N, C-alpha and C positions, 0 to 999 in steps of 0.2 A: 504493500500500499505508499500511495508520494505523501508525502504531507503536501498542508496545500500552499498555494504562493506569499509570500511573505510580501505585505507591501508597505515601503518606510515613504512618511509621508513626514517633509519637514513642518516644524514646529517654525508656524511664523516668529519676525521678532516682533517683537514691541511697534516699532515705526511702520511695521506693511499693518498690523493688525489696529492701528489707527486712519490707515489711509485706507484700507477696507470701512472701514467701517462710514470714513469721511463720505466713502463713491456711496457708499447706500443710503447717505441723506442728504447731502446736496448733489446740484446738480454743476457740469462740469464747468461751468461760467464762473459761478460762483466755489469751483476748489483753486482755479485757477485764481481769481480776485484773491485770495486766502495765501497759495503761496508765491503772490507777486506781493503782498502785503508783508511776510515775513522775510520776504526780503529786502524788501526797505530797512525792515528794522536793524537787521543785524547787517543792511550796509550801513545804517547811520549811528551805529554803535560802532564799527570797524570809524568808521570817520574822530569818533570824539575821540577815541584811543587816543586819534592819526595827531589831533588838537592839543587831547593834556600832553602827551611826545611830545610835539614840535615848541606848544609851551615852555615845557622842561629845558629843554634842550636850550632855549632863547632866555628864558632866566640865565642859567652855567655861563652860556657868554659872553650875557651881561656883569655877570656876578664878580665873574676871572680879569672884566679889565677895570674893575673900578679900585 
């Protein structure tokens, strides 16, 4: 007698699970808008971090010239 074939199904990651739920609850346009908004948030954070770093460099430069 042969054993029944075993099917291995990967457990989805948390991100994949959230995207699956998102796709059920939102239309395509809403999903795109939400992702675009999140991308903008991340870009704003990056620019803010760059501004802080530039300010620190300028302050150090002018402090060393005094």
